Structure formats: C-alpha cells, structure tokens
C-alpha positions as CSV (number, residue, x, y, z in Angstrom):
1,X,9.8,5.2,-18.3
2,X,8.7,1.3,-19.0
3,X,9.5,0.5,-15.5
4,X,7.4,3.1,-14.1
5,X,4.5,1.8,-15.9
6,X,5.1,-1.8,-15.0
7,X,5.3,-0.8,-11.3
8,X,2.0,1.3,-11.5
9,X,0.4,-1.7,-13.0
10,X,1.7,-3.9,-10.2
11,X,0.3,-1.5,-7.3
12,X,-2.9,-1.1,-9.1
13,X,-3.5,-4.9,-9.6
14,X,-2.4,-5.0,-6.0
15,X,-5.3,-2.6,-5.3
16,X,-7.9,-4.5,-7.3
17,X,-7.1,-7.9,-5.6
18,X,-7.2,-6.1,-2.1
19,X,-10.8,-7.5,-1.6
20,X,-9.8,-11.2,-2.2
21,X,-6.7,-10.8,0.5
22,X,-8.9,-9.3,3.1
23,X,-11.5,-12.3,2.6
24,X,-8.4,-14.6,3.1
25,X,-7.0,-12.8,6.0
26,X,-10.1,-13.6,8.4
27,X,-9.8,-17.4,7.2
28,X,-10.1,-19.8,10.1
29,X,-6.8,-21.7,8.8
30,X,-4.6,-19.1,10.2
31,X,-3.2,-17.7,7.3
32,X,-3.0,-14.2,8.7
33,X,0.4,-13.6,7.0
34,X,-0.7,-14.4,3.4
35,X,-1.6,-10.4,2.5
36,X,1.7,-9.5,3.8
37,X,3.5,-12.2,1.8
38,X,1.9,-10.8,-1.5
39,X,2.4,-7.2,-0.9
40,X,6.3,-8.1,0.4
41,X,6.4,-9.9,-3.1
42,X,5.1,-6.8,-5.1
43,X,7.5,-4.6,-2.9
44,X,10.5,-7.3,-3.5
45,X,9.6,-7.2,-7.4
46,X,9.5,-3.4,-7.7
47,X,12.9,-3.1,-5.9
48,X,14.5,-5.7,-8.5
49,X,12.8,-3.9,-11.2
50,X,14.5,-0.6,-10.1
51,X,17.7,-2.1,-9.6
52,X,17.9,-3.9,-13.0
53,X,16.9,-0.3,-14.5
54,X,19.8,1.3,-12.9
55,X,22.1,-1.4,-14.1
56,X,20.7,-1.0,-17.6
57,X,21.3,2.8,-17.3
58,X,24.6,2.6,-16.7
59,X,25.9,0.5,-19.6
C-alpha cells in the first residue's frame, strides 16, 4: 500500500508542476522535449518502484 501512495504523490506533484512545464515548452531555446523527459522520468520511477515491490513480495 505504501508504493501506491508514493506513486499518487508523484503524479499529483507532476500535475502541480505542469504550469512550469508548459511555460518551458514555449521557450525560444528549443527545449520542447523537457516536459516529455520529466513525465518519462516519473513513469520510469513508478515502473521501477512497482518492480521493486513485486520482488519484495516474492521474498
């Protein structure tokens, strides 16, 4: 149950940071990929935590 709370917190934090991500999207330096990197990092972190939870349940 602890992992689901952490993942919910990560998603909620991502939604709170969305306005900052959108302002960076339209920046003239061409960093259009920055929001995708951040969301990809959140997804990768949640997948890693889920794998870790499954391995802990097996033991």
